[in-house]
C-alpha positions as CSV (number, residue, x, y, z in Angstrom):
1,M,-0.1,0.0,-0.1
2,A,1.5,3.8,-1.2
3,I,1.7,6.2,1.1
4,T,0.6,9.4,-0.6
5,P,1.1,12.9,1.6
6,K,-1.2,15.4,2.6
7,P,-0.5,18.8,-0.1
8,V,1.8,20.7,1.8
9,D,1.2,24.9,1.2
10,P,4.8,25.8,-0.2
11,I,4.6,28.8,2.9
12,F,5.5,26.4,5.3
13,I,8.4,24.7,3.7
14,I,9.7,27.8,3.2
15,F,9.3,28.7,6.9
16,G,10.3,24.5,7.2
17,Q,7.1,24.8,10.4
18,R,4.3,25.8,10.7
19,R,4.2,29.8,12.7
20,G,0.5,30.6,13.5
21,S,-1.9,30.8,10.7
22,L,-1.1,30.6,7.3
23,R,-2.6,34.1,6.8
24,F,-0.2,35.9,8.8
25,V,2.4,34.2,7.5
26,R,1.7,35.1,3.8
27,Q,0.9,38.5,5.1
28,I,4.6,38.4,7.0
29,M,6.0,37.8,3.3
30,T,4.2,39.9,0.9
31,T,2.3,43.4,1.0
32,S,0.0,44.1,-1.3
33,V,0.2,46.7,-4.1
34,A,-1.8,50.1,-2.6
35,D,1.5,49.6,-0.1
36,I,3.9,50.0,-2.9
37,A,3.7,53.8,-4.9
38,P,2.1,53.6,-8.1
39,A,3.9,53.0,-11.3
40,S,3.4,56.6,-12.4
41,H,5.8,57.7,-9.3
42,P,8.2,59.9,-10.6
43,R,10.8,58.4,-8.2
44,W,11.2,55.2,-10.1
45,H,12.0,57.3,-13.2
46,D,14.7,59.5,-11.3
47,L,15.6,55.8,-9.7
48,L,15.7,53.8,-12.8
49,S,16.9,56.8,-15.1
50,G,20.2,57.4,-12.7
51,R,19.2,60.8,-11.7
52,I,18.5,59.1,-8.1
53,H,22.2,57.5,-6.6
54,A,20.7,54.7,-3.9
55,T,22.6,52.7,-2.0
56,Y,21.0,49.2,-1.0
57,R,21.4,46.6,2.1
58,C,19.4,44.1,0.6
59,L,22.1,42.0,-2.1
60,A,19.5,40.8,-4.5
61,L,18.1,44.1,-4.6
62,R,21.6,45.7,-5.7
63,I,21.6,42.9,-8.7
64,L,18.1,43.4,-9.8
65,M,18.7,47.1,-10.0
66,I,22.2,46.2,-11.9
67,R,19.8,45.3,-15.1
68,L,16.8,47.1,-14.9
69,V,18.8,50.5,-14.9
70,D,20.3,49.0,-18.1
71,A,17.4,48.2,-19.1
72,Y,15.5,51.1,-18.8
73,Q,18.3,53.1,-20.7
74,R,18.3,50.8,-23.7
75,S,14.6,50.7,-24.4
76,V,11.8,53.8,-23.6
77,A,8.9,51.2,-25.4
78,N,9.6,49.1,-22.5
79,R,10.2,51.1,-19.5
80,M,6.7,51.2,-17.8
81,A,7.2,47.3,-18.1
82,V,10.9,47.8,-15.8
83,I,9.1,49.3,-13.7
84,E,6.6,47.1,-13.0
85,E,9.3,44.5,-12.3
86,L,11.1,46.3,-9.5
87,R,7.2,46.9,-8.7
88,A,6.6,43.8,-8.0
89,F,10.1,42.7,-6.7
90,F,9.5,45.3,-3.7
91,R,5.6,44.0,-3.2
92,D,6.7,40.9,-3.1
93,N,10.5,40.9,-0.7
94,L,9.1,44.0,1.6
95,R,10.5,42.1,4.1
96,F,13.6,42.0,3.1
97,A,14.2,45.3,1.1
98,G,12.0,47.2,2.9
99,D,14.7,49.3,4.4
100,D,16.0,50.2,0.8
101,Y,12.1,51.2,-0.5
102,R,11.7,53.3,2.5
103,A,14.9,55.0,1.5
104,I,13.8,55.6,-1.9
105,F,10.7,57.2,-1.2
106,E,10.7,58.6,1.8
107,G,14.0,59.5,2.1
108,G,15.4,62.8,0.8
109,K,15.2,63.8,-2.6
């Protein structure tokens, strides 16, 4: 007789153990799109065009920004897609990149 494992939510695999409710864990992992500045915010354009030079603590953000700045400067037609990719990164990784996000949007000009 074969043993079939119970389906496991991938979120529990990441944490390795169950801590609190699933809703609470998902709230820790992501944030809503409303919490991230809209794509039309001029700060995104300043950041990706190089007008703002920020220092990032999150290594994944540093690596992503190298690629996104290059893509933003190469293609005028794709600029909104680049901004959306950066917004999605912050939405999905605010737990790790939240300090960098706040420095960009709440810091000095």
